[in-house]
C-alpha positions as CSV (number, residue, x, y, z in Angstrom):
1,M,93.8,73.7,96.2
2,S,93.1,74.5,100.2
3,Y,94.4,77.9,100.3
4,K,94.7,79.9,103.6
5,I,94.7,83.8,103.9
6,I,96.3,85.0,106.6
7,P,96.2,88.9,107.2
8,I,99.4,90.3,108.5
9,D,99.5,93.5,110.5
10,V,102.0,96.0,109.5
11,G,101.2,99.0,111.0
12,T,98.3,101.5,112.4
13,L,97.2,104.1,110.2
14,M,95.7,107.5,111.5
15,C,93.1,109.5,109.6
16,S,89.5,110.3,109.4
17,R,86.9,108.1,107.8
18,G,86.4,110.5,105.2
19,V,89.7,109.6,103.4
20,H,88.4,106.3,102.4
21,T,84.7,106.8,102.1
22,Y,83.7,109.1,99.1
23,M,81.3,111.9,100.2
24,A,79.8,109.7,103.0
25,H,82.2,111.4,106.0
26,M,82.5,115.1,106.1
27,D,84.1,115.5,109.7
28,Q,88.1,115.2,110.7
29,I,87.6,112.9,113.5
30,M,90.4,110.8,113.4
31,E,90.7,106.9,113.7
32,E,92.6,104.1,113.5
33,F,92.6,102.0,110.7
34,R,95.5,99.0,109.5
35,H,97.9,98.8,106.9
36,I,97.4,95.0,106.2
37,A,99.6,92.4,103.9
38,W,98.4,89.4,103.3
39,Y,99.7,85.5,103.1
40,I,98.4,82.9,100.8
41,T,99.6,79.9,101.7
42,G,98.3,76.1,101.3
43,G,99.4,76.0,97.8
44,E,102.3,74.8,95.6
45,E,103.6,78.2,96.4
46,D,103.5,80.8,98.5
47,I,102.0,84.0,97.3
48,I,102.1,87.9,99.2
49,V,99.6,90.3,98.4
50,D,100.8,93.6,99.4
51,T,104.3,94.3,101.4
52,G,103.0,97.2,103.3
53,P,104.7,100.8,104.1
54,G,108.7,101.1,104.6
55,D,110.3,103.0,107.2
56,T,107.1,104.7,109.0
57,K,109.9,108.0,109.8
58,I,109.9,108.6,105.9
59,F,106.3,107.4,105.1
60,N,105.0,110.0,107.6
61,E,107.1,112.9,106.2
62,R,104.2,112.7,103.3
63,H,101.3,110.5,104.3
64,W,98.9,110.0,106.8
65,P,100.3,109.2,110.3
66,T,101.6,105.4,110.7
67,Q,102.4,104.1,114.0
68,R,103.8,100.3,114.9
69,T,104.3,98.1,117.8
70,P,107.1,95.9,117.7
71,E,105.1,93.3,116.5
72,Q,103.7,95.1,113.7
73,E,107.4,96.1,112.0
74,P,107.0,94.0,108.8
75,E,110.1,91.8,109.1
76,R,108.8,91.0,112.6
77,A,104.9,90.7,111.3
78,F,105.5,88.4,108.2
79,Q,107.6,85.9,110.7
80,L,104.7,85.8,113.2
81,A,102.4,84.8,110.3
82,G,104.9,82.0,109.5
83,V,106.4,83.6,106.1
84,D,109.5,82.3,104.8
85,F,110.8,84.9,102.9
86,A,113.1,83.0,101.0
87,K,110.2,80.5,99.7
88,V,107.8,83.1,98.5
89,K,107.5,82.7,94.9
90,H,105.0,85.6,94.2
91,V,104.4,89.0,95.3
92,I,101.0,90.8,93.8
93,L,101.1,94.3,94.6
94,T,97.2,96.0,94.5
95,H,98.8,99.3,93.3
96,L,102.0,101.2,94.0
97,H,101.1,103.6,96.5
98,P,103.8,103.2,99.3
99,N,101.4,101.8,101.8
100,K,101.2,98.8,99.5
101,C,104.8,98.2,98.5
102,G,107.5,99.6,101.1
103,N,109.1,96.2,101.9
104,N,109.5,94.3,98.6
105,H,113.2,93.8,99.7
106,L,112.1,91.3,102.0
107,F,111.0,88.4,99.1
108,P,114.2,87.8,97.5
109,N,113.1,85.0,95.4
110,A,109.7,86.3,94.4
111,K,108.1,87.4,91.3
112,F,106.5,91.0,91.7
113,Y,103.1,91.5,89.9
114,V,102.1,94.9,88.7
115,Q,99.5,96.3,86.1
116,R,101.5,98.2,83.2
117,S,98.8,101.0,83.6
118,E,99.9,101.5,87.0
119,L,103.8,101.1,86.6
120,Q,103.2,104.1,84.0
121,S,101.0,106.3,86.6
122,A,103.5,105.7,89.3
123,I,106.3,106.7,87.1
124,A,104.5,109.6,85.2
125,P,101.6,111.0,86.7
126,V,99.0,112.5,84.9
127,F,97.4,114.6,87.2
128,A,99.1,117.0,89.8
129,C,97.1,115.2,93.0
130,Q,98.8,111.9,92.1
131,M,102.3,113.3,92.2
132,E,102.5,113.3,95.8
133,G,100.6,109.7,96.5
134,Y,103.3,108.0,94.3
135,E,106.3,110.3,95.8
136,C,106.9,111.5,92.0
137,L,110.4,112.4,91.2
138,E,109.5,115.7,89.8
139,M,108.3,117.1,93.1
140,G,111.7,115.9,94.5
141,L,110.6,113.0,96.5
142,R,111.6,109.4,97.1
143,N,110.3,106.8,95.2
144,E,112.7,103.9,95.6
145,F,109.9,101.8,97.4
146,F,108.7,100.8,94.0
147,M,111.4,101.8,91.7
148,N,113.9,99.2,93.5
149,T,111.8,96.2,92.2
150,T,112.0,94.3,88.8
151,Y,108.1,93.7,87.7
152,T,106.5,91.1,85.7
153,V,104.3,93.5,83.9
154,L,100.3,92.6,83.1
155,D,98.0,94.0,80.8
156,G,94.8,92.7,82.5
157,D,93.9,89.8,84.3
158,Y,96.4,86.9,85.0
159,T,96.4,83.6,86.5
160,P,99.8,83.0,88.9
161,C,98.6,79.9,90.8
162,P,95.7,77.4,90.2
163,G,92.8,79.0,92.2
164,V,94.6,82.2,92.8
165,E,93.4,84.8,89.9
166,I,94.8,89.0,89.3
167,I,91.7,90.6,88.5
168,H,92.3,94.5,87.0
169,T,90.1,96.9,88.9
170,P,90.8,100.5,88.1
171,G,89.4,103.3,89.6
172,H,91.4,103.9,92.8
173,T,94.5,104.2,90.6
174,P,94.5,103.3,86.8
175,G,96.3,100.1,87.8
176,S,94.6,99.3,90.8
177,Q,94.1,95.1,91.0
178,C,92.1,92.7,93.4
179,V,92.9,89.4,93.8
180,S,90.7,86.2,93.7
181,V,91.5,83.1,95.7
182,D,89.3,79.8,95.6
183,T,90.1,78.3,98.8
184,G,88.4,74.8,98.3
185,K,85.7,76.4,101.3
186,G,84.6,79.3,99.6
187,K,86.0,82.4,97.2
188,F,87.6,85.4,98.8
189,I,88.4,88.6,96.9
190,I,91.4,90.9,98.4
191,T,90.9,94.2,97.5
192,G,93.5,96.5,98.6
193,D,92.5,100.2,98.8
194,V,89.6,99.4,96.2
195,V,87.7,98.6,99.1
196,P,89.6,99.7,102.1
197,L,86.6,99.4,104.4
198,R,83.5,97.1,104.9
199,E,81.4,100.2,104.6
200,N,83.0,100.8,101.1
201,W,81.5,97.5,100.2
202,D,78.4,97.6,102.0
203,G,77.5,101.2,100.8
204,G,75.5,104.4,102.2
205,P,73.2,107.1,101.5
206,W,75.5,108.9,98.7
207,Y,76.5,105.9,97.0
208,S,74.4,102.5,96.5
209,P,75.2,100.1,96.6
210,H,79.2,100.5,97.0
211,I,81.1,103.7,98.1
212,P,84.4,104.7,96.3
213,N,87.4,105.3,97.9
214,T,88.0,109.5,98.3
215,I,91.3,109.1,96.5
216,H,90.8,107.8,93.1
217,T,91.3,108.7,89.5
218,D,88.4,107.5,87.5
219,L,84.6,106.9,89.3
220,M,83.2,105.3,85.8
221,A,85.8,102.8,85.9
222,Y,85.4,102.7,89.6
223,Q,81.6,101.8,89.4
224,L,82.9,98.9,86.7
225,S,85.3,97.5,88.9
226,F,82.6,97.5,91.4
227,K,80.1,95.5,89.0
228,R,83.6,92.9,88.2
229,L,84.0,92.0,91.9
230,E,80.3,91.5,92.2
231,G,80.2,89.2,89.5
232,L,83.0,87.0,90.9
233,G,80.4,86.5,94.0
234,G,83.2,86.0,96.7
235,T,83.8,87.0,100.4
236,I,85.4,90.5,100.1
237,L,88.4,91.3,102.4
238,P,88.8,95.2,102.8
239,G,92.2,96.5,102.6
240,C,92.3,98.9,105.5
241,E,89.4,97.0,107.9
242,V,90.4,96.6,111.6
243,S,87.6,94.1,112.2
244,I,89.5,91.7,109.7
245,F,92.1,90.9,112.3
246,E,88.9,89.4,114.3
247,Q,89.6,86.0,112.5
248,P,93.2,84.8,112.2
249,C,92.8,83.6,109.0
250,Y,90.0,83.2,106.0
251,P,88.1,80.9,105.7
252,A,87.8,80.4,109.4
253,P,89.7,77.8,110.9
């Protein structure tokens, strides 16, 4: 398959770099990052990876501030990338935090793929620190952003289409998953928040060769997931990196 991966900008996230890089940045200097959805086209069926946060007014009540221009409004942003909502057959959610699955309703004909361990964690978080991240009902919050979706539940790796593989990579959350795409011109790996920034993959003085996300549930599992990603041998596409948009698509046209 000659797949093309198009990053879609669905919002500007304001937070400190330390939110993404465990033990690497202790300052609270605010920076701009991106909420990114991904459109995989060129195969027999169109695929979306992550749908981005929903209504920013609701999102901002509980999470890091997010702003949008008219072009970043999800419906418009997907349309500008050439997405036909009715023709999308597969939506892969890297995990169920609300920054990744808030616009599922835009894809009425798609199968939605999530790990069983992620769905369990989102519905009944084990740790109190996870409850707000999933907007747990026990805290009196709203979790419609993921509960109003019917899922195809996975127990590990899965291949929804030829050349596209879902890889279970726990650590950031129990059911985090990455998406490996063999484009015909090289392999590219969409990592969600397992690798939010290039800095996470490039490493630093505290963690080498890779830096985990500060938000994590299991550091040992995280390190093993990094090893899995290394073994795949592809180009890493981080989940919040502004420089992703230096190219309109991957591989480069």
